[in-house]
C-alpha positions as a LaTeX table, in Angstrom:
\begin{tabular}{lrrr}
\hline
Residue & $x$ (\AA) & $y$ (\AA) & $z$ (\AA) \\
\hline
Thr1 & $-13.23$ & 5.04 & $-35.70$ \\
Met2 & $-12.81$ & 5.46 & $-32.00$ \\
Ser3 & $-11.59$ & 8.67 & $-30.48$ \\
Ile4 & $-10.03$ & 8.83 & $-27.04$ \\
Thr5 & $-10.08$ & 12.11 & $-25.20$ \\
Thr6 & $-7.35$ & 12.54 & $-22.65$ \\
Pro7 & $-8.03$ & 15.17 & $-20.00$ \\
Phe8 & $-5.52$ & 17.96 & $-19.77$ \\
Val9 & $-3.20$ & 17.55 & $-16.78$ \\
Asn10 & $-1.23$ & 20.45 & $-15.34$ \\
Gly11 & 0.74 & 18.95 & $-12.48$ \\
Cys12 & 2.32 & 21.16 & $-9.83$ \\
Tyr13 & 4.92 & 20.05 & $-7.30$ \\
Leu14 & 4.93 & 21.57 & $-3.82$ \\
Ala15 & 7.53 & 20.62 & $-1.21$ \\
Asn16 & 6.60 & 21.14 & 2.44 \\
Trp17 & 10.06 & 22.59 & 3.10 \\
Ala18 & 9.40 & 25.53 & 0.73 \\
Val19 & 7.96 & 27.39 & 3.76 \\
Tyr20 & 11.51 & 27.65 & 5.14 \\
Arg21 & 12.94 & 29.51 & 2.16 \\
Leu22 & 13.83 & 33.15 & 2.56 \\
Glu23 & 11.63 & 35.73 & 0.85 \\
Pro24 & 10.94 & 36.10 & $-2.01$ \\
Tyr25 & 11.39 & 32.33 & $-2.53$ \\
Lys26 & 9.25 & 31.18 & 0.41 \\
Phe27 & 6.13 & 29.42 & $-0.87$ \\
Thr28 & 2.93 & 28.04 & 0.67 \\
Pro29 & $-0.19$ & 26.38 & $-0.78$ \\
His30 & $-2.07$ & 29.64 & $-0.17$ \\
Glu31 & $-0.04$ & 31.19 & $-3.00$ \\
Ile32 & $-1.16$ & 28.73 & $-5.68$ \\
Pro33 & $-3.70$ & 30.47 & $-7.92$ \\
Ile34 & $-7.05$ & 28.68 & $-8.22$ \\
Gly35 & $-7.16$ & 26.90 & $-11.57$ \\
Leu36 & $-3.39$ & 26.82 & $-12.15$ \\
Cys37 & $-3.01$ & 23.13 & $-11.31$ \\
Thr38 & $-5.17$ & 20.12 & $-12.07$ \\
His39 & $-2.95$ & 17.94 & $-9.86$ \\
Ile40 & $-0.70$ & 18.88 & $-6.94$ \\
Phe41 & 2.08 & 16.52 & $-5.88$ \\
Tyr42 & 2.78 & 17.34 & $-2.23$ \\
Ala43 & 6.16 & 16.36 & $-0.85$ \\
Phe44 & 7.06 & 14.84 & 1.44 \\
Ala45 & 5.33 & 12.21 & 3.51 \\
Ala46 & 6.81 & 9.25 & 5.32 \\
Val47 & 5.57 & 5.76 & 6.14 \\
Asn48 & 5.24 & 4.28 & 9.62 \\
Val49 & 6.85 & 0.88 & 9.10 \\
Thr50 & 4.82 & $-0.70$ & 11.91 \\
Thr51 & 1.36 & 0.37 & 10.75 \\
Phe52 & 2.19 & 1.23 & 7.11 \\
Glu53 & 0.26 & 4.48 & 7.53 \\
Ala54 & 1.24 & 7.69 & 5.81 \\
Ile55 & 2.63 & 10.19 & 8.32 \\
Ser56 & 3.93 & 13.71 & 8.15 \\
Ser57 & 7.63 & 14.12 & 7.53 \\
Asp58 & 7.47 & 17.66 & 8.95 \\
Glu59 & 4.60 & 18.32 & 11.36 \\
Tyr60 & 5.65 & 21.94 & 11.83 \\
Ala61 & 5.31 & 22.74 & 8.11 \\
Asp62 & 2.35 & 20.44 & 7.46 \\
Ile63 & 0.23 & 21.13 & 10.57 \\
Thr64 & 1.49 & 24.18 & 12.50 \\
Leu65 & 2.14 & 26.30 & 9.40 \\
Lys66 & $-1.04$ & 24.85 & 7.84 \\
Asn67 & 0.31 & 23.51 & 4.54 \\
Val68 & $-2.19$ & 20.63 & 4.67 \\
Asp69 & $-5.05$ & 23.03 & 5.47 \\
Gly70 & $-3.96$ & 25.17 & 2.54 \\
Leu71 & $-4.15$ & 22.17 & 0.21 \\
Asn72 & $-7.58$ & 21.25 & 1.55 \\
Asn73 & $-8.79$ & 24.83 & 0.99 \\
Leu74 & $-7.59$ & 24.68 & $-2.61$ \\
Lys75 & $-9.60$ & 21.48 & $-3.08$ \\
Lys76 & $-12.70$ & 23.17 & $-1.62$ \\
Asn77 & $-12.32$ & 26.14 & $-3.97$ \\
Gln78 & $-11.39$ & 24.09 & $-7.03$ \\
Pro79 & $-13.61$ & 21.01 & $-7.44$ \\
Gly80 & $-11.80$ & 18.28 & $-9.30$ \\
Leu81 & $-8.32$ & 19.24 & $-8.08$ \\
Lys82 & $-6.34$ & 16.10 & $-7.33$ \\
Thr83 & $-3.72$ & 16.05 & $-4.57$ \\
Leu84 & $-1.16$ & 13.29 & $-4.31$ \\
Leu85 & 1.46 & 12.58 & $-1.66$ \\
Ser86 & 5.07 & 12.12 & $-2.63$ \\
Phe87 & 6.90 & 9.83 & $-0.21$ \\
Gly88 & 10.54 & 9.93 & 0.78 \\
Gly89 & 12.85 & 12.83 & 0.12 \\
Trp90 & 16.45 & 13.47 & 1.09 \\
Thr91 & 15.93 & 13.13 & 4.85 \\
Glu92 & 14.02 & 9.86 & 4.63 \\
Ser93 & 16.50 & 8.40 & 2.16 \\
Gln94 & 19.34 & 9.15 & 4.60 \\
Thr95 & 17.77 & 7.89 & 7.82 \\
Gly96 & 15.25 & 5.33 & 6.63 \\
Ile97 & 11.50 & 5.67 & 6.59 \\
Asn98 & 9.88 & 6.18 & 10.02 \\
\hline
\end{tabular}
């Protein structure tokens, strides 16, 4: 007999716009406890239709407020953590992808 072991996946979804919520609902990557998630789906990114590169859909949240740095710090403190970009979102579906 052959046995297949599937690794446990605990996926967490984090939207970049969660930083704009009022307290106590405001949320940043810094608030995710180490070990809670095996995978983090980070929303949202956009696509540059000329270069087909992934770009930020909200540079203020991603760069200025350091959401991306927060995700990178989680990866440093939790080896094996997988982060994945989610593309699109309400804004991009209304105006087209950049």
